[in-house]
Every structure is written in structure tokens, then in C-alpha cells.
C-alpha positions in Angstrom: 0.0 0.0 0.0 1.5 3.4 -1.0 1.5 6.6 1.1 -1.4 8.2 -0.7 -3.7 5.2 0.2 -2.6 5.5 3.8 -3.5 9.2 3.8 -6.9 8.4 2.4 -7.5 5.7 5.0 -6.7 8.0 7.8 -8.7 11.0 6.6 -11.7 9.7 4.6 -11.7 6.0 5.1 -15.2 5.8 6.7 -16.6 8.0 3.9 -14.8 5.9 1.3 -16.5 2.7 2.6 -20.1 4.0 2.6 -19.8 6.3 -0.4 -21.6 4.1 -2.9 -24.4 3.4 -0.4 -25.0 7.1 -0.1 -25.0 7.5 -3.9 -27.6 4.7 -4.3 -29.9 5.7 -1.4 -29.8 9.5 -1.3 -31.6 10.0 -4.7 -34.6 8.0 -3.4 -34.6 9.7 0.0 -33.7 6.5 1.9 -30.3 7.8 3.2 -30.6 8.6 6.9 -30.6 12.3 7.9 -28.0 13.4 10.5 -28.8 15.7 13.4 -27.0 18.6 11.7 -28.9 18.1 8.4 -30.5 21.3 7.2 -34.3 21.6 7.1 -34.0 22.2 3.3 -32.4 18.8 2.8 -35.0 17.1 5.0 -37.8 18.7 2.9 -36.1 17.6 -0.3 -35.8 14.0 1.1 -39.5 14.0 2.0 -40.4 15.2 -1.5 -38.2 12.5 -3.1 -40.0 9.8 -1.0 -43.4 11.0 -2.2 -42.3 11.1 -5.8 -40.7 7.7 -5.6 -43.7 6.0 -4.0 -46.0 7.8 -6.5 -43.9 6.4 -9.4 -44.1 2.9 -7.9 -47.9 3.1 -7.4 -48.3 4.5 -10.9 -46.8 1.3 -12.2 -48.1 -1.3 -9.8 -51.8 -0.3 -9.4 -52.7 -0.1 -13.2 -50.8 -3.4 -13.8 -52.9 -5.2 -11.1 -56.1 -3.8 -12.6 -55.0 -4.9 -16.1 -54.3 -8.5 -14.9 -57.6 -8.7 -12.9 -60.1 -7.0 -15.1 -58.8 -6.4 -18.6 -56.3 -9.0 -19.9 -57.9 -12.3 -20.9 -54.8 -14.0 -22.5 -53.2 -16.3 -19.8 -49.8 -16.0 -21.4 -49.9 -12.2 -21.3 -51.0 -12.3 -17.7 -48.1 -14.5 -16.8 -45.7 -12.2 -18.6 -47.1 -9.3 -16.5 -46.8 -11.1 -13.2 -43.0 -11.2 -13.2 -42.4 -7.5 -13.6 -45.2 -6.7 -11.2 -43.6 -8.9 -8.6 -40.3 -7.0 -9.1 -42.0 -3.7 -8.6 -43.9 -4.9 -5.5 -40.6 -6.3 -4.0 -39.0 -2.9 -4.6 -41.9 -1.1 -2.9 -41.7 -3.4 0.2 -38.0 -3.0 0.5 -38.3 0.7 0.1 -40.7 0.8 3.0 -38.2 -1.3 5.1 -35.3 1.0 4.3 -37.3 4.1 5.2 -38.6 2.4 8.4 -35.1 1.4 9.3 -33.3 4.6 8.6 -32.4 5.1 12.2 -30.8 1.6 12.3 -28.8 2.5 9.1 -27.7 5.7 10.8 -26.5 3.7 13.8 -24.6 1.2 11.7 -22.9 4.0 9.8 -21.9 5.8 13.0 -20.6 2.5 14.4 -18.4 2.2 11.3 -17.1 5.7 11.6 -16.2 5.1 15.3 -14.3 1.9 14.3 -12.3 3.9 11.8 -11.5 6.5 14.4 -10.5 4.1 17.1 -8.3 1.8 15.1 -5.1 3.7 14.5 -2.4 1.2 13.8 -1.4 1.1 10.1 -1.6 -2.7 9.8 -5.1 -2.8 11.2 -6.2 0.0 8.9 -4.8 -1.9 5.9 -7.0 -4.9 6.9 -10.1 -2.7 7.2 -9.4 -0.9 3.9 -9.0 -4.2 2.1 -12.4 -5.3 3.2 -13.9 -1.8 2.5 -12.7 -2.2 -1.1 -14.3 -5.6 -1.4 -17.6 -4.1 -0.1 -17.4 -1.3 -2.6 -16.6 -3.8 -5.4 -19.6 -6.0 -4.6 -21.9 -2.9 -4.3 -20.7 -1.7 -7.7 -21.4 -5.1 -9.2 -24.9 -5.2 -7.8 -25.6 -1.8 -9.5 -24.2 -3.0 -12.8 -26.1 -6.3 -12.9 -29.5 -4.9 -11.6 -29.6 -1.7 -13.7 -27.9 -3.3 -16.7 -30.4 -6.2 -16.6 -33.8 -4.8 -15.6 -33.5 -1.3 -17.0 -32.0 -2.4 -20.4 -34.8 -4.9 -20.8 -37.4 -2.1 -20.0 -35.8 0.2 -22.6 -35.6 -2.6 -25.2 -39.2 -3.7 -24.7 -40.5 -0.1 -24.7 -38.6 1.1 -27.8 -39.2 -2.0 -29.9 -42.2 -1.1 -32.2 -45.2 -3.3 -31.9 -48.2 -3.0 -34.2 -51.8 -3.8 -33.3 -54.9 -3.7 -35.5 -57.5 -1.2 -34.1 -60.5 -1.3 -36.4 -59.0 -1.4 -39.9 -55.9 0.6 -39.0 -52.5 -0.8 -37.9 -51.3 1.3 -35.0 -47.8 1.4 -33.4 -48.1 0.6 -29.7 -45.5 1.0 -26.9 -45.2 -2.2 -25.0 -44.8 -1.1 -21.3 -42.6 -3.1 -18.9 -45.7 -3.5 -16.7 -49.0 -3.5 -18.7 -51.3 -0.6 -17.8 -55.0 -0.4 -17.4 -56.4 1.1 -20.6 -59.0 3.2 -18.7 -56.1 5.0 -17.0 -53.7 5.3 -19.9 -54.4 4.6 -23.6 -50.9 3.5 -24.8 -52.1 3.5 -28.4 -52.4 7.3 -28.4 -49.6 9.8 -28.6 -48.1 11.3 -26.5 -49.9 9.3 -23.7 -48.0 6.1 -24.7 -44.6 7.9 -24.6 -45.4 9.6 -21.3 -46.4 6.2 -19.7 -43.3 4.6 -21.0 -41.1 7.4 -19.6 -42.7 7.3 -16.2 -42.3 3.5 -16.0 -38.7 3.7 -17.0 -38.1 6.3 -14.2 -40.0 4.0 -11.8 -37.8 1.1 -12.9 -34.7 3.2 -11.9 -36.3 3.9 -8.5 -37.1 0.2 -7.9 -33.7 -0.9 -9.1 -31.9 1.7 -6.9 -33.8 0.4 -3.8 -32.8 -3.2 -4.5 -29.2 -2.1 -5.2 -29.2 0.1 -2.1 -30.3 -2.8 0.1 -27.8 -5.2 -1.4 -25.0 -2.7 -1.2 -25.8 -2.0 2.5 -25.6 -5.7 3.2 -22.3 -6.1 1.4 -20.6 -3.0 2.9 -21.8 -3.7 6.5 -20.9 -7.4 6.2 -17.4 -6.7 4.9 -16.9 -4.1 7.6 -17.8 -6.8 10.2 -15.4 -9.2 8.6 -12.7 -6.5 8.6 -13.2 -5.9 12.3 -13.1 -9.7 13.0 -9.8 -10.0 11.1 -8.4 -7.1 13.1 -9.5 -8.9 16.2 -7.7 -12.1 15.1 -4.6 -10.1 14.3 -4.6 -8.8 17.9 -5.1 -12.4 19.2 -2.0 -13.5 17.2 0.0 -10.8 18.9 -1.3 -11.5 22.4 1.7 -13.8 23.3 4.3 -11.1 22.4 7.0 -11.5 25.1 8.0 -7.9 24.7 4.5 -6.8 25.9 3.9 -9.4 28.7 3.4 -6.6 31.2 0.3 -5.3 29.4 -1.2 -8.7 28.3 -4.2 -8.4 30.7 -5.0 -4.9 29.4 -4.7 -6.0 25.8 -7.0 -9.0 26.5 -9.6 -6.7 28.0 -9.5 -4.6 24.8 -9.8 -7.7 22.7 -12.9 -8.9 24.6 -14.5 -5.5 24.4 -13.8 -5.2 20.7 -15.2 -8.7 20.1 -18.5 -7.8 21.8 -18.6 -4.6 19.9 -18.3 -6.5 16.6 -21.0 -9.0 17.6 -23.3 -6.1 18.5 -22.8 -4.6 15.1 -23.6 -8.0 13.4 -26.8 -8.2 15.6 -27.8 -4.7 14.5 -27.1 -5.5 10.9 -29.3 -8.6 11.2 -32.2 -6.6 12.6 -31.8 -4.1 9.8 -31.6 -6.6 6.9 -33.7 -9.7 7.9 -37.0 -8.3 6.5 -35.3 -7.2 3.3 -33.6 -10.5 2.9 -36.9 -12.3 3.4 -38.5 -10.3 0.7 -35.6 -10.9 -1.6 -35.4 -14.6 -0.9 -39.0 -15.3 -1.7 -39.3 -12.7 -4.4 -36.2 -13.8 -6.3 -37.3 -17.5 -6.0 -40.5 -16.5 -7.8 -38.8 -14.2 -10.3 -36.2 -16.9 -11.3 -39.1 -19.3 -11.9 -41.0 -16.8 -14.1 -37.9 -15.6 -16.0 -37.0 -19.2 -16.8 -40.5 -19.7 -18.0 -40.3 -16.6 -20.2 -37.0 -17.7 -21.8 -38.2 -21.3 -22.5 -41.7 -20.5 -23.8 -40.6 -17.3 -25.7 -37.5 -18.4 -27.5 -39.4 -19.5 -30.6 -42.4 -17.2 -30.2 -40.9 -13.7 -29.6 -37.8 -12.0 -30.9 -34.7 -13.7 -29.5 -33.2 -10.4 -28.3 -36.0 -10.2 -25.8 -35.2 -13.7 -24.6 -31.6 -12.6 -24.3 -32.7 -9.6 -22.2 -34.6 -12.0 -19.9 -31.5 -14.1 -19.5 -29.5 -11.0 -18.5 -32.2 -10.3 -15.8 -32.1 -13.9 -14.7 -28.3 -13.6 -14.2 -28.7 -10.3 -12.3 -31.4 -11.8 -10.0 -29.2 -14.9 -9.4 -26.3 -12.6 -8.5 -28.5 -10.5 -6.2 -29.7 -13.5 -4.1 -26.2 -15.0 -4.2 -24.7 -11.9 -2.6 -27.2 -12.0 0.3 -26.5 -15.7 0.9 -22.7 -15.3 0.4 -22.4 -12.5 3.0 -24.4 -14.5 5.4 -22.0 -17.4 4.9 -18.9 -15.4 5.2 -20.0 -13.6 8.4 -20.8 -16.9 10.0 -17.5 -18.4 9.1 -15.5 -15.4 10.3 -17.3 -15.4 13.6 -16.4 -19.1 14.0 -12.8 -18.4 13.0 -12.3 -16.1 16.0 -12.6 -19.1 18.3 -10.3 -21.2 16.1 -7.7 -18.4 16.1 -7.8 -18.2 19.9 -7.2 -22.0 20.2 -4.3 -21.8 17.7 -2.5 -19.0 19.5 0.5 -19.8 21.8 -1.8 -19.6 24.8 0.5 -21.8 26.8 3.0 -19.0 26.9 0.5 -16.7 28.6 -0.1 -16.3 32.3 -2.3 -19.0 33.8 -5.3 -16.7 34.5 -5.0 -15.0 31.1 -5.0 -18.3 29.3 -8.1 -19.3 31.2 -9.9 -16.1 30.2 -9.5 -17.2 26.5 -12.0 -20.0 27.1 -14.7 -17.3 27.4 -13.8 -16.0 23.9 -14.0 -19.5 22.5 -17.3 -20.1 24.2 -18.8 -16.9 22.8 -17.5 -17.6 19.3 -19.3 -21.0 19.3 -22.6 -19.1 19.7 -22.5 -17.6 16.2 -24.9 -14.8 15.3 -26.3 -15.7 12.0 -27.8 -13.5 9.3 -31.3 -14.6 8.5 -34.1 -14.0 6.1 -37.1 -13.0 8.3 -35.5 -15.0 11.2 -36.7 -18.1 9.3 -33.9 -19.0 6.9 -30.2 -18.9 7.6 -28.4 -17.0 4.7 -25.8 -19.4 3.4 -24.5 -21.0 0.2 -26.7 -24.0 1.0 -29.7 -21.6 1.1 -28.7 -20.2 -2.3 -28.7 -23.8 -3.7 -32.2 -24.4 -2.2 -33.5 -21.2 -3.8 -32.2 -22.3 -7.3 -33.6 -25.8 -6.9 -37.0 -24.5 -5.6 -37.3 -22.0 -8.6 -36.6 -24.9 -11.0 -39.3 -27.0 -9.2 -41.8 -24.2 -9.6 -40.8 -23.7 -13.2 -41.5 -27.4 -14.0 -44.9 -27.1 -12.3 -45.8 -24.0 -14.2 -44.8 -25.5 -17.5 -46.9 -28.6 -16.7 -49.9 -26.5 -15.8 -49.8 -24.2 -18.8 -49.1 -27.0 -21.2 -52.1 -29.0 -20.2 
């Protein structure tokens, strides 16, 4: 690591680690307001929330009415259910982020305090390494989600489709979520163009909410892993003979820091478990529907649309994989603390100090897990179950629609 990176880590490291989260959540009004935030900024945030929810409602409500009261073709109804589910997931996660803004603020302040209190260059290098991983994963989430869903919405909306109305062939804009004709007549101009533009903006809002939630999970989890690695680094140095006089004091700092990290993980779990539950169930359903769209549409519709569906499928898969992966890595890192304690040269420590290490091992064995709605443990195994379940539902759906 060069000198400039060290300067950055000392001055702006905490801001560096949460920068992408702020970029994703601030435009939708979900970034927490600080005590010193100006009234003007709070008013702007409230206006953004109203606009974003209005855009989501503008897309969701007419689509539901279209499916229930207007559309009679089963295949078209099925093609509308997938996008509708994505918008509904975004709306629910948006509510969760807004409801949990205080928890987000506490987690961010916790991170800032960690960056201030850890002053040794080696420890900061470890923290910066994990901060970079968190930023990288957050950036990938944005690329996959916006690149997949938004590109498909643009592709579908800009591809000309012709319908016969009376004896006249009319160019119609195909909306990402079909709209109720009594609200918006997409065959008329400029109503069709306006409806498409509003749905594209609504798509950006929903995608930003999903990306924001995923990026929070990634950045917070990587920060916790960084702190656990700093803790393990301190444990490795506990038997340093040059510092035997302060071993009891250093052990007290280690125990206090361990409990602090576990409290951060607990807070992160409380913040994310509802969002993870929505993502777990929603992505299982979406993967099923997307697989159905690709299989049934490959020879019926233009192949570029099927390719777009495959891109969305990959982005959804990546999204749920990230949630499951961070749950797995946090669990493993928590367990590893106990293993590190056991592997230290504890036999060189004073008798009472060595006995105290048993408490750390015991606490590490009670791992705090990241869950989806406190029902499902987020892990690689869970990710495999999601993929298998979506395939089972896909086969059931194909069987039902084929009969």
C-alpha cells in the first residue's frame, strides 16, 4: 500500500467505505438524515420519497387492474406477473429502508467510530482491504441490476409493436408493466410515450432500492469481517513477550472489541432480515418466471427479448447469491475467531489470562447468523435451495400451462 492510500485511509476511510451506499440511497430519499442536516435537505428528502412512491404506485396499481379486469390471455397475464412482482418487491424493500433509517444511521456511526479508534497502520490496511471488497460488490450489484432490468425495459419499450385497431394498424409502446387502458391509452400519442417514460423512471427507482439494500448488506458485512480480522490479528500478537506486562489490558481490549463487533452484526441482522426475506421469496418466484419466459418465448418472440430475460435472470441470481454469500462469510468469520484463539500460543500466557481465553472461544461458538425474516439462515446452502426451488416451480408452471 502506498503513502497516498494510507493518507486516504486516515482521513476519509469511513466515507470511502459508505460512499456508494449514499449515492444509491440518497436520490430515493432513503439515506438517513443526520442531526446537523439542514431543514431544506430534509424537505427535499420527503419530496423524493413522495415522488418515488407515486412512481411505484403509478406502475403497480394499473398493472394489477390490467391483470384482474382487462387482460384475458393467460400467457400475457403470466408475462405481466413477473415485472409486477419485481416492482412490489421494490416497494416493500423501500418501506423497510425508510422504516429502518435510524438503524442504518446507527450502523454508519458505528463504522465511523471503528475507523477513528483503530489507529495502527496494519489494522487500517486490513479494514481498507475489506472496505474495497464491499465497494466492489456494491458496484457489481448496481451494474447487474440496472444493466439487466433497465436495459430490458428500454428494449421492450422502444421495440415497435403493431396492433390492429379497427382497420388501422397502430404502433403501440409495450410497457414493462402493462397498464389499465381506462387509465392510460398507450395507443395514443403522447400518452404512450409519457407512460413509458414514467415506467422507466419508476424502474430506476425500484432498481436503486434493490441495489441500495444489497450494497448495505455487502458493505456492512465486509466491515464486520474486517473488524473480526483485526481482532484475530490482535489475538495472534497476544503472546508477544515484549508486551507481557500489558497482556491483561490487551486481552480486555480484545474482549471489548469482540463484543462490539458482535453487537454490530446483531444490529445488521435486525436491519436486513426483513429485506432479505422479501428478496429470498421474491427472487425465487422471479427466477421461476424468468426461466418460463425464456423457455416459452424463445421461438415465439424475438430472440433479443429472450436474451434480455436471460440477463435479468443472471442479475437476479447474482443478487440473491450476494445476500447468501455475505451470510455465509460472516458466520465463518465469527467461528474463525474461536479457532484463532485456540491456535495462539496460549501456553506462553499467564495462567489466569489463558483461562480467560476460554470465554472468547465459548462466545464464538454461539455464532450470530444473518437470516431472512428470522426463518432461513443465509448461506450458500440456502442459495442452492433457492435455485432448486425455482426450478421445481418452473416445471410445475410448464406442466400446468401445457395441459
